[in-house]
N, C-alpha and C positions, 0 to 999 in steps of 0.2 A: 707840575711836580718835577723836582730835580731828581735825576737818576744818579744813584751813588752806588759804590761797591760795598756799602756798609753792611749788607746782608750776608756777605761771604763768611763761611766757616760755621762751625757749630754742629752738634749732633741733634737729630730729631728727638725731642723729648718724648718720654713715655710715662704715663701714669694711669693708674686704674681709678675709675670713678665709682663711687659707692652709691650714686644716686643718678636720676635721670632728669631730664628736661626742665627745664623751665623755659652832650652831649647835650626861644629860637636857637639856632645853630650858631656855632662860631663862624658866621659867614655873613654875606651881604647879598641882597637881591639887586641885580643891576638889569632893569628891564625884564626880559625873559631869561636872563642868565642868573644862576645862583652860584655864589662863591662861598664855599664852606671850608674853613681851614685852608689848606693849600690845594684844594680841589675846585675845579670849575666845570660846570655842566650846563647844557642848554635844557631848560625846562619846557615841556610842551603840555598843552591842555590834556592830551591823551594820557599823560602820566598821572593825572589826578583821578583817583578812584573814590568818588564820593560815596557816602553810605556809611552807616555807623554799626553795621553788624560785624562783630569781631568774634572769631572762634578762638576761645581761650583754653589753654591747657589747665588741668587741675593741679596747680602747683601749691604746695602746702608749706613751703619753707620761706624764710625771710622774717623780718620784724614788722609787725603791723603798725601802720600809721593811720592818719585820717583817711576816711574813704575819699576817693577822688571827687573833687568838687565841693567838699565840705571844708569849713574853716577848721584849721588844726586846733586840737585841744591844747590848752596851756597847762594842763594838770598832769602831763607826763612826768615820770620820774627821771632821775639822772640817766644819761645815756651810758650804756656799758661799753667798754673799750672793745674794738673789733681787732681781731688778729687771725692769722692763718690757723686752721685746725692742726692738731698735732701730726696728722697724716699728710698735711700739705695739699689736700685735694680741694679745699674750699675754705671759706671764712666762717668764724664763729664769733658770737658775742660772749664776752666773759660772763659766766654764770648761767649760760643757756646751752643745752645740748643741740639745739636746732641750728642748721646752717644759716648764715647770714648772706643774703643776696643783695648786692648793691644795685639800686635803681636810682639814677640821678640825672642831673642837668649840669651841663657846662653853663656857668653864669659868668661869661667873660666880657660881655659888653651889653649895652642897652640897645633899644630899638634904633637909636640914632648912630650907633657905632662907637659910643664912648666907652672906654674901659672903666672898670669899677673904680680905679684910683682917680679917675677924672672928676668924680662927683661924690664919692663917699664921705668926704669931709664937709661938704656943703649941702648935700641932699640925703642925709642919713635915712629919713623916713622912706625915701624911695627904695633904698636897699632893704630896709626892714619889711616893707610891704611886699617886695619881690620874694623874700624868703617865705613869708606867709603864703603867698600864692603858689610857690613851688611845693611847699608842704601840703597844701590843699590838693595838689595834683597827685599826691600819693607817693612822692619819691622820698628817699632817705639820705641821699648824698648830693652835695653841691660842690662842683669843681670850680675853684676860683683861680685866676691867673694873675700873678704878681710880676711886675717889671723891675729889673735891676735898678734902673735909674730913679724909681720912685721910693726905693728903700735904702739906697746908699747915695749920700751927697758927694762923698769922695771915697777913695779906696779904703779909708779907715774911719769915716764918720757916717753913722747911720742917720736916716731921716726919722727922727723921734716921733714926729706927728703921725706919719703913716704906720709906724710900728704900733703906736697907741691905738690907731683906728683898726689895725689888724686884730689887736686884742679885743676890741669892741665887737668885731665881726665874729670872733670865736665865741664870745658871750652870747651874741645873737643866735648863733647856731645851737648852742646849748639850750637856750630858752625856747627855740622853735622846734627842737627835737630833730635836728639835721646834722649829719656828719659833713666834714669838710675834706675835700681832696685839694690840698694846697699845692698848686703847680707854680714853680718859681723860675727865676732867671729869664723872664720874658723880655723881649726886645721888639714887641709887636709894632709900636709906633717909633719909627726911626728918629723922629724929632725928639723923642724922650730918652734916647740913648746918649749918655754923657760922652762928650768928646774924649775925656780922659780914659773912659772904659774902652772905647773903640780903638784907641791908640795902643793899648797894651798888647804885649806878645802873649803867647799861650800860657806861659808860667804865671805871668802877672794876672791874666784874665782868670785863670783857675783859682788863684789866691783870693781874688775879689769874690768869686762864686762861693768859696768857702766862707768868707765873711758874711755874705748874704744869707746863707743857710743857717749859720750859727745865730744870727740875729733873729731870723724867723722862728727857728726852733725854740729859742729862748722864750718867745711870746706864747708858743703853742704847746709846749711840752707837758704842762700839767692838765690839759683838758682832754677828756675822753671823747670830745666831739671831733677830734682829728681822726679822720679815716686814714689818711696817708699823706706823705710828702712825695710829689712827683718832681724829680730833679730838674727836668727841662722838657718843654714841649717839642717833640720830634727833632731830636739832635741828629746831625749827620756828621760825616768826616770830610776829608778833602775830596776834590773832584767836582765835576759839573761846571757850569758857566760861572763867571766871576768868582773863581775859586780862591782868590786872595782876600775876599770879603768875608766877614763873619756872618752876615745875614745873607740867606739864600734868596735871590730875587728872580724876577721882578716881584713887587708886592702885589697882593690881591686884596681888593677893597681897601687899599691904603695900609695894609698890615702885613708884617713879615711873620710867618708862622713857623718857619724852619730856620735853624741857625747851626753853624758849625762849631764843634768843640776844638778844632784845630784847623789851621790853614797850611800847615807844613808838617808832613809825616816824618821827615828827617830819618828815613830809613826804617821806621817802625811799621809793624803790621797794624791793620785795623783793630785787631783784637788787643794788641798791646796798648794802643792809644785808648780804646774804650775801657779796658780794664783799669788802667791808671786813673782815668777820669772818674769812673764809678766808685772806685775804692776811695779816692780822695774826698769826694763829696759825701758819700755815705758815712765815712769816718768822722767828718765834720759834724754831721747831724747827730750821730751816735754819741759824740762827746758831750752833747747837750741833752739829747732826748733818746733814750734807748727803749722807749715804750711803744712808739708808733711805727707803722709800716712805711717802707720806702719803695718806690717804683720809678719807672721812666716810661712815658707814653711815646710809642714809636710808630712810624709808618710800617704797615705789614707788607714788606717787599715781596713776600710770597704771593700776594694778591696781584702783583704787577709782573713778576718774572717767575716763570716755571722753575722749580728747583731751588729757589732762593731760601736761604736759612737765616735764622736770627743772628744778629751780632750781639746786641745788648743782652739777649737772653740765651746766649751760648753758654755752655758750662764754664768756659774760661773767663767769661766776663760777668755773668749775672748772679754769681753766688751771693753778693751782699744785698740783692734785691729780694723783697718779700713776696712779690707777685708780679705777673706779667701784665702789661697794659699795651693794647694796640688800638689804633684808630681805624675803624673798619666801616667803610661805606659800601654796602652790597651793590654788586653790579647786576645788569640784566643778563644773567647767565643762569643755568640751572642751579637751584639752591645747593645741590650736592657738591658742585664745584666750590662754592663759597665755604661750605662746611669743611671740605677737604683742606682748605687753606688753614683753618683753625688748628688742624692736627699739628702743623709746624710749630705752633706756640704752646703745645702741651709739653711743658718743660719740668714737670714735677712740682708746680706751684699753682695757686689759683690764677685764673685768667679773667681779666676785665676788658671789655670793649669800652674804652674810655671816651670814644666819640662814635656816634652813629646817627644817621639821618637818611631819609629817602631821597637820594639824588638820582644817580643813574637808574637804579631800581626804583620802582614806584612805591606807594604806600603799602599796597597789599604784599608785595614781595619782601619789603623790609620787615614788615610785621611778621610774616611767615618765617623769615630768617631768624628773628629773635626767638620765636617760639620753638624753633627746631634746633637752635644752637645751645640749648641748656645743658646738653651732655658735655659740652666743652667749657662753657662760660659761667662765671660766678658773679657777673655784674654787667650792666649796660648803662651808659651815661650819654644821654642825648643833649639837647640844648634848650635854653630858656632865655629870651631876650627882654624880659620885663613886660611882656604883654600876654594877658590871659587869652584863652581860645576865643572868648567873646570879643575882646578888644581887637584881636587879629581879624575876626570876621567883619567887624565894622569898617575895616579899611576898604572893603568892597573890591579887592583886586585878587588876582590868582595867587600871588605869594601868601597873602594873608589867609586865604582859604586853605591852602595846603598846610601852612603852619598850624592853623587852628585844628584841622583834622588830625594832623600828626600828634599834636599835644594831647588830644582826647584819646587817641589810640594808645599812645605810650602810657598815659595815666591809667587806662583800663588794664594794660598789661601789668603795671606795677601794683595796682589794686588787687588783681587776681592772685599775684604771688604772695600778697600779704594776708589773704583770707585764711 
C-alpha cells in the first residue's frame, strides 16, 4: 500500500443516526498469500474458523430479495431508484419509507483473473449466470469495474461495442433485480492502458475522464437499476514511489488498483487538486444524468495512520458526492478500534463499505465487525468471482474453503437484513 498525504485536512463529520445496527474478492490467491485490492496478507490455517453457526442481529430494514441459496424470482417489479434520505443519514428507495441497505458484491474479475470486459462480448451467458448466482446469495448491489481503454478508442472516439454491452449489462441488472455500482476510469491491466492516454498531461487526462463518464452516463441515465457512479477506484495524489507514474505500483496479482489523479501538484494543496477533480467529473456526469448518486471509493487512511482525516470527504472537497465510500478490511485488533475509525467517515452522508473481506482479521472477527458497524454503515460490498460456495468447496484447497465459508456467512447476513 502506498502511503500518501491525501488524508490531510478536513473536519471530523458529525451526524445523528435515527436507527441502529445492522466486495470472491477483488484479489488473488498466491499459494498461502491472498492479495485483495492493494492489500496483501499471509493466510494461515488458524484464521479459518469453520462452522456455520452465525449470530445474526434482528435487522428489519432493506429490500427483500430471494432467500440465500434460492434461485431469484423473475417476477419482481421495476426497481425503485435509490437515493439519500432527505435527512442524509441513510438511503431510501423511492416510494418506500424504509431505509435501503446495500448488500453487494464486487464483480470485477472471474476466478481466472479476467476482467469482465475480457469476456462479456464472447461469454455473455457466463455473466448472466453469475448475476443469477449473486442474486441467489441474497445481495442487491453489484459493483462492476470499467477500464478507460475498453470504452475509449481515442480521446474523442468511444468504443461503441463495449458501450452497447454495458447497456446490455444494465438491462440484465434490471431483469435480475440487482442494482449496479458503476466504478469507472480503471487501469487495472497496464497492457490495456492506451499509450495515448498514458502520455497525456493532467489537463488532457482529466478531459478524457470527462469524456469517459459522459459516454457511460449516457448509457445508464434512464435506468433505475443504477445505484451509483464511483468516479475512480482508490485515487491518490502525488508522493510515494514512482511518483511520476499515473499507476501506483508495483502491481499485485498483475493488476494496478490505485492510480494518481495528478503527478505534479504545481504549488496546489491536496484539497485544491481533489476539489477541482471531483467538481469536474461530477459536473460531467450531472450534465447527462442528474438522477443517480455519485461517490468515490477511497482507502480509509484513518485505519493506517492515527489522526488521519479524509481528503475526498472533507467539507472542502466532498460536497458534490452523495455518499461516502471506503474500502475497509478489518484488522486483528479489538473491534472497538475498527469502529472508531468509522467515526472519521461520518460526514453527514450515508456511508458504504465498498470493499470488505476477512484478510488480517478472520471470518468470525469480520462478521462481528459487520454486525456491529451498522450504527455507522449503510451498506457492505464484498466480492464474488464467479464461483458459488459449492464450486469453491470442490476445489479442495484452503482458499476455496475460506471463500465458500465467507460467501455463506455474507449471504446469511444479507438475508437476515432483508427479512
